[in-house]
C-alpha positions as CSV (number, residue, x, y, z in Angstrom):
1,M,0.0,0.0,0.0
2,M,3.0,2.3,0.0
3,E,1.9,3.8,-3.4
4,N,-1.2,5.1,-1.7
5,K,0.7,7.7,0.3
6,K,0.8,10.1,-2.6
7,K,-2.7,9.4,-3.9
8,R,-5.3,11.9,-3.1
9,V,-8.9,10.8,-2.6
10,V,-11.8,13.2,-2.3
11,V,-14.5,11.6,-0.2
12,G,-18.1,12.6,-0.5
13,M,-19.2,12.7,3.1
14,S,-23.0,12.8,3.8
15,G,-22.9,12.8,7.6
16,G,-23.8,9.2,7.7
17,V,-21.8,6.2,9.0
18,D,-21.0,4.7,5.6
19,S,-19.1,7.6,4.1
20,S,-17.5,8.3,7.5
21,V,-16.0,4.8,7.6
22,S,-14.9,5.1,4.0
23,A,-12.9,8.2,4.9
24,L,-11.5,6.5,8.0
25,L,-10.3,3.4,6.1
26,L,-8.7,5.4,3.3
27,K,-6.8,7.5,5.8
28,Q,-5.7,4.3,7.6
29,Q,-4.5,2.9,4.2
30,G,-2.2,5.9,3.7
31,Y,-4.2,7.9,1.2
32,E,-4.3,11.7,1.4
33,V,-8.0,12.2,2.2
34,I,-10.2,15.3,1.7
35,G,-13.8,15.3,2.9
36,V,-16.5,17.1,0.9
37,F,-20.1,17.6,2.1
38,M,-22.4,18.0,-0.8
39,K,-25.2,20.5,-0.2
40,N,-27.8,19.8,-2.9
41,W,-31.1,21.0,-1.5
42,D,-32.1,24.3,0.2
43,D,-32.9,23.2,3.7
44,S,-34.5,26.6,4.5
45,D,-37.7,25.2,2.9
46,D,-39.9,23.9,5.7
47,S,-41.9,21.2,4.0
48,G,-40.1,18.3,5.6
49,V,-37.1,17.0,7.4
50,C,-33.9,18.1,5.6
51,T,-31.0,17.6,7.9
52,A,-28.2,19.3,6.0
53,T,-27.1,21.5,8.9
54,E,-27.0,18.6,11.3
55,D,-25.3,16.4,8.7
56,Y,-22.6,18.9,8.0
57,E,-21.9,19.2,11.8
58,D,-21.5,15.4,11.8
59,V,-19.1,15.6,8.9
60,A,-17.0,18.1,10.8
61,K,-16.9,15.9,13.9
62,V,-15.8,12.9,11.9
63,A,-13.3,14.8,9.8
64,N,-11.7,16.3,12.9
65,K,-11.7,13.0,14.7
66,I,-9.8,11.2,11.9
67,G,-7.7,14.3,11.0
68,I,-8.7,15.3,7.5
69,P,-9.6,18.6,5.9
70,Y,-13.2,19.0,4.9
71,Y,-15.3,21.4,2.9
72,S,-19.0,22.1,2.2
73,V,-19.8,22.5,-1.5
74,N,-23.1,23.8,-2.9
75,F,-24.5,21.7,-5.8
76,E,-28.1,23.0,-5.5
77,K,-28.2,24.3,-9.0
78,E,-26.8,21.1,-10.5
79,Y,-29.2,19.0,-8.5
80,W,-32.2,21.1,-9.4
81,D,-31.3,21.3,-13.2
82,R,-30.1,17.7,-13.7
83,V,-32.0,15.6,-11.2
84,F,-35.1,17.4,-9.7
85,E,-36.4,18.8,-13.0
86,Y,-36.1,15.3,-14.5
87,F,-37.9,13.9,-11.4
88,L,-40.8,16.4,-11.9
89,D,-41.0,15.8,-15.6
90,E,-41.3,12.1,-15.2
91,Y,-44.2,12.6,-12.7
92,R,-45.9,14.9,-15.1
93,K,-45.9,12.1,-17.6
94,G,-47.4,9.7,-15.0
95,R,-44.2,7.7,-14.6
96,T,-42.4,6.8,-11.4
97,P,-38.8,7.9,-11.7
98,N,-35.9,6.7,-9.6
99,P,-34.1,9.9,-8.4
100,D,-31.3,7.9,-6.8
101,V,-30.2,6.6,-10.2
102,M,-30.1,10.1,-11.7
103,C,-28.5,11.5,-8.6
104,N,-25.6,9.1,-8.9
105,K,-25.3,9.8,-12.6
106,E,-25.5,13.6,-12.6
107,V,-24.4,14.7,-9.1
108,K,-22.2,12.2,-7.3
109,F,-20.3,10.9,-10.3
110,K,-20.5,14.1,-12.4
111,A,-20.7,17.4,-10.6
112,F,-18.9,16.0,-7.5
113,L,-16.3,14.3,-9.7
114,D,-15.7,17.6,-11.6
115,Y,-15.2,19.4,-8.3
116,A,-12.8,16.6,-7.1
117,N,-10.8,17.0,-10.3
118,K,-10.3,20.6,-9.5
119,L,-8.7,19.5,-6.2
120,N,-6.4,17.3,-8.3
121,A,-8.0,14.1,-6.9
122,D,-6.6,10.8,-8.0
123,Y,-9.8,9.1,-6.9
124,I,-13.2,9.8,-5.4
125,A,-15.1,7.7,-2.9
126,M,-18.3,7.8,-1.0
127,G,-20.2,5.2,1.1
128,H,-21.5,2.9,-1.6
129,Y,-22.1,-0.8,-1.0
130,A,-20.5,-1.9,-4.4
131,Q,-17.2,-3.3,-5.5
132,S,-15.1,-3.0,-8.6
133,F,-12.1,-4.6,-10.3
134,R,-9.8,-3.6,-13.1
135,D,-9.2,-6.3,-15.8
136,D,-6.0,-6.9,-17.8
137,N,-7.1,-4.4,-20.4
138,G,-7.6,-1.6,-17.8
139,V,-11.4,-1.8,-18.0
140,V,-13.1,-1.3,-14.6
141,H,-16.0,-3.7,-13.8
142,L,-18.7,-3.0,-11.2
143,L,-19.7,-5.8,-8.8
144,R,-22.4,-6.2,-6.3
145,G,-21.7,-5.2,-2.7
146,G,-20.7,-7.7,-0.1
147,D,-23.8,-7.1,1.9
148,A,-26.7,-8.3,-0.3
149,N,-29.2,-6.3,1.7
150,K,-27.3,-3.1,1.1
151,D,-26.0,-3.7,-2.4
152,Q,-26.3,-0.4,-4.4
153,T,-25.3,-1.4,-7.9
154,Y,-28.9,-0.9,-9.0
155,F,-28.4,2.8,-8.4
156,L,-25.0,2.9,-10.0
157,S,-26.1,1.2,-13.3
158,T,-25.7,4.4,-15.3
159,V,-22.2,5.3,-14.2
160,Q,-19.9,5.6,-17.1
161,Q,-16.5,3.9,-17.5
162,E,-14.5,7.1,-17.3
163,Q,-16.3,7.9,-14.0
164,L,-15.7,4.4,-12.6
165,Q,-12.0,4.6,-13.4
166,K,-11.8,7.4,-10.8
167,A,-14.0,5.7,-8.1
168,I,-13.0,3.4,-5.2
169,F,-15.4,1.7,-2.8
170,P,-13.8,1.3,0.6
171,I,-16.7,-0.4,2.3
172,G,-18.0,-2.2,-0.8
173,G,-17.2,-5.7,0.4
174,M,-18.3,-5.2,4.0
175,Q,-21.5,-6.0,5.9
176,K,-23.3,-3.0,7.4
177,S,-22.8,-4.4,10.9
178,E,-19.1,-4.4,10.3
179,V,-19.1,-0.8,9.1
180,R,-21.0,0.2,12.3
181,R,-18.5,-1.8,14.5
182,I,-15.5,0.0,12.9
183,A,-17.2,3.4,13.4
184,E,-17.9,2.6,17.1
185,E,-14.4,1.3,17.8
186,A,-13.0,4.5,16.2
187,G,-15.3,6.7,18.3
188,L,-17.0,8.3,15.2
189,A,-20.0,10.5,16.0
190,T,-22.0,8.8,13.2
191,A,-21.5,5.2,14.5
192,K,-25.1,4.8,15.6
193,K,-26.7,7.4,13.3
194,K,-29.9,6.2,11.6
195,D,-29.6,5.5,7.8
196,S,-31.0,8.2,5.6
197,T,-34.3,7.6,3.8
198,G,-36.5,9.5,1.4
199,V,-35.7,11.1,-1.9
200,C,-32.0,11.5,-2.7
201,F,-30.6,14.6,-0.8
202,I,-34.1,15.8,0.0
203,G,-34.9,13.7,3.0
204,E,-38.0,12.4,4.7
205,R,-41.2,14.2,3.8
206,N,-44.9,13.8,3.3
207,F,-44.3,12.9,-0.3
208,R,-47.8,13.8,-1.6
209,K,-47.7,17.2,0.1
210,F,-44.1,17.8,-1.2
211,L,-44.9,16.9,-4.8
212,S,-48.0,19.1,-4.8
213,E,-45.8,22.1,-4.1
214,F,-44.2,21.7,-7.5
215,L,-46.9,20.0,-9.6
216,P,-50.6,20.9,-9.4
217,A,-52.7,17.8,-8.6
218,Q,-55.5,16.9,-11.1
219,P,-58.0,14.6,-9.3
220,G,-60.0,12.2,-11.4
221,K,-61.9,9.0,-11.5
222,M,-60.7,5.6,-10.2
223,M,-62.3,2.7,-12.1
224,T,-61.9,-1.0,-12.9
225,P,-60.7,-2.0,-16.4
226,D,-64.3,-3.0,-17.1
227,G,-65.4,0.6,-16.5
228,E,-66.9,0.4,-13.0
229,I,-66.2,3.6,-11.0
230,K,-64.7,2.9,-7.6
231,G,-64.1,6.4,-6.4
232,D,-61.8,9.4,-7.0
233,H,-58.1,9.6,-7.2
234,A,-56.0,12.6,-5.9
235,G,-53.9,12.9,-9.0
236,L,-52.2,10.2,-11.2
237,M,-48.7,11.3,-10.2
238,Y,-49.3,10.1,-6.7
239,Y,-49.8,6.4,-7.7
240,T,-47.5,3.7,-9.0
241,I,-48.2,0.4,-10.6
242,G,-48.9,-2.3,-8.1
243,Q,-49.6,0.2,-5.3
244,R,-52.1,-1.0,-2.7
245,S,-52.1,1.6,0.1
246,G,-53.9,5.0,-0.2
247,L,-56.6,3.9,-2.6
248,G,-59.4,4.1,0.0
249,I,-61.3,1.1,-1.4
250,G,-62.3,-1.8,0.8
251,G,-62.2,-5.5,-0.2
252,N,-65.6,-5.6,-1.8
253,G,-66.6,-6.3,-5.3
254,K,-66.0,-9.7,-6.9
255,S,-64.0,-10.9,-3.9
256,N,-62.7,-9.7,-0.6
257,E,-59.2,-9.4,-2.0
258,P,-57.4,-6.0,-1.7
259,W,-57.3,-3.5,-4.6
260,F,-54.2,-2.5,-6.5
261,V,-53.3,0.1,-9.1
262,V,-53.1,-1.8,-12.5
263,G,-52.8,1.1,-14.9
264,K,-53.2,4.8,-15.8
265,D,-54.8,6.6,-18.7
266,M,-53.1,10.0,-18.8
267,S,-55.3,11.4,-21.6
268,K,-58.5,10.7,-19.7
269,N,-57.0,11.2,-16.2
270,I,-58.2,7.7,-15.1
271,L,-56.6,5.5,-12.5
272,Y,-57.3,1.8,-13.2
273,V,-57.6,-0.5,-10.2
274,D,-58.4,-4.2,-9.8
275,Q,-58.4,-6.8,-7.1
276,G,-55.8,-9.4,-6.1
277,Y,-52.1,-9.2,-5.5
278,D,-51.6,-11.8,-8.3
279,N,-54.0,-10.1,-10.7
280,P,-53.0,-11.0,-14.3
281,R,-53.2,-7.4,-15.3
282,L,-50.1,-6.7,-13.1
283,Y,-47.9,-9.2,-14.9
284,A,-45.7,-8.6,-18.0
285,D,-43.4,-10.9,-20.0
286,H,-41.4,-8.3,-21.8
287,L,-40.7,-4.5,-21.8
288,D,-39.3,-1.7,-23.9
289,A,-36.7,0.6,-22.4
290,S,-34.5,3.5,-23.6
291,D,-31.3,5.3,-22.6
292,L,-29.4,2.0,-22.6
293,S,-26.0,2.4,-20.9
294,F,-23.2,-0.2,-20.4
295,I,-20.7,0.4,-17.6
296,T,-17.7,-1.2,-19.3
297,G,-18.5,0.3,-22.7
298,L,-17.9,-3.2,-24.1
299,D,-20.1,-4.6,-26.9
300,Y,-22.4,-7.4,-25.7
301,G,-23.9,-8.0,-29.1
302,D,-27.4,-7.5,-30.5
303,T,-28.8,-10.2,-28.2
304,F,-27.5,-11.5,-24.9
305,H,-28.7,-13.4,-21.8
306,A,-28.5,-11.9,-18.4
307,T,-30.4,-11.5,-15.1
308,A,-32.2,-8.3,-14.3
309,K,-33.7,-6.3,-11.5
310,F,-36.7,-4.0,-12.3
311,R,-36.6,-2.2,-8.9
312,Y,-34.2,-2.0,-5.9
313,R,-33.9,-5.1,-3.7
314,Q,-35.9,-7.2,-6.1
315,Q,-34.7,-10.8,-6.8
316,D,-33.0,-11.2,-10.1
317,T,-35.0,-12.5,-13.1
318,G,-33.5,-14.3,-16.1
319,V,-33.9,-12.2,-19.3
320,T,-33.0,-12.1,-23.0
321,V,-31.9,-8.6,-24.0
322,H,-32.3,-7.4,-27.6
323,V,-30.3,-4.2,-28.3
324,L,-32.0,-1.9,-30.8
325,D,-30.9,1.4,-32.3
326,D,-30.7,4.8,-30.6
327,G,-30.2,3.4,-27.1
328,K,-33.4,1.4,-27.1
329,V,-33.7,-2.1,-25.9
330,N,-36.4,-4.9,-25.7
331,V,-36.1,-7.2,-22.7
332,E,-37.9,-10.6,-22.6
333,F,-38.4,-12.3,-19.2
334,D,-37.9,-16.0,-18.6
335,N,-41.0,-15.8,-16.3
336,P,-43.7,-13.1,-16.0
337,V,-42.8,-10.3,-13.6
338,R,-45.2,-8.3,-11.4
339,A,-45.7,-4.5,-11.5
340,I,-43.2,-3.4,-14.1
341,T,-43.2,0.4,-13.7
342,P,-42.4,2.9,-16.4
343,G,-39.7,5.4,-15.3
344,Q,-37.9,2.8,-13.2
345,E,-34.6,1.2,-14.3
346,V,-34.1,-2.2,-15.7
347,V,-30.6,-3.2,-14.5
348,F,-28.6,-6.1,-16.1
349,Y,-26.3,-8.5,-14.3
350,D,-23.9,-11.3,-15.3
351,G,-23.5,-13.2,-12.0
352,E,-22.0,-10.7,-9.6
353,E,-21.2,-8.1,-12.2
354,C,-23.6,-5.1,-12.9
355,L,-23.5,-4.6,-16.7
356,G,-25.6,-1.5,-16.9
357,G,-29.2,-0.6,-17.4
358,A,-32.0,1.3,-19.2
359,T,-35.1,3.3,-18.3
360,I,-38.4,1.4,-18.6
361,D,-40.9,2.9,-21.1
362,A,-43.6,0.2,-21.5
363,A,-44.5,-3.3,-20.4
364,Y,-46.4,-6.0,-22.3
365,M,-48.0,-9.4,-21.8
366,A,-48.2,-11.5,-24.9
367,E,-47.8,-8.5,-27.2
368,K,-50.6,-6.6,-25.4
369,K,-49.4,-3.3,-24.0
370,L,-50.4,-3.0,-20.4
371,Q,-52.5,0.1,-19.4
372,Y,-49.5,2.0,-18.0
373,I,-49.7,5.6,-19.2
């Protein structure tokens, strides 16, 4: 590790235990470490719990404890322009975006990396549960994290090769419990801090109230696919495919089974609902997606087999991927999958390696497009 003594790593420190331990381990390994707190949201807005001030204080405590310089850098404009505007636009279309994917792509591995480069960083690091290795040709591959419950490769699926070349993952092979143990033994202020939840960098909020501050709600009718009106919805943007809670419908009708969102008609402002968790209307056997991105930049051919996730923490499903023109892709499933949701990512894996992903546009069952959007 002697070579590390002259290598500078800029660590994105969130005020949480994961990035704290990343900074600690890198310092112990002989790197020159600089901590940077990313301020990406104006915490003067009072619509929810945004803990930026408290988080920065924790960064300061940790940085002082382990003996590294630290800075706070404002990326509010980059976050708004590149992530939040996209987030709102997807909801306007009735889709369900994944802001964490875009946050990694546009802020953590772009705006933050650009800043780190100005500090002459050799590498950047954060607190991601993911791993990487460099092959004999110098290509960096992204691997699942050692803690299956915390693996974050789904959110890193759009990171580009040139960005991954500059990234290291100090806690990537660890279990969360081990990370907390290291933090406790080192006396870090974040050792027992609760994990962050909510929208990336925005925090915990009443999501419906928060979204309504930026997008006007348009209430409409809630009905079955057969046309039976079941009530009113608060606005299509508040609902996602497969959702059960918040519908306000009891288990009446053809059975006592609960009701689920099975589709949306944006042109007529109708929310479609039907009964049963395993309702056939919730299942698809293939999908169309766009903005295809491969992490290695390697050519996998026009057709290849892989496994895929369609949402975070979902079990892998065997798929056949057909690569089309203009970043588009058609994905066939080995077995039908429930609640495929436009706006989410389909992420491809080869064993432990994350190959990349694409944004879901539409889902189908036996060539029939499901009523999503």
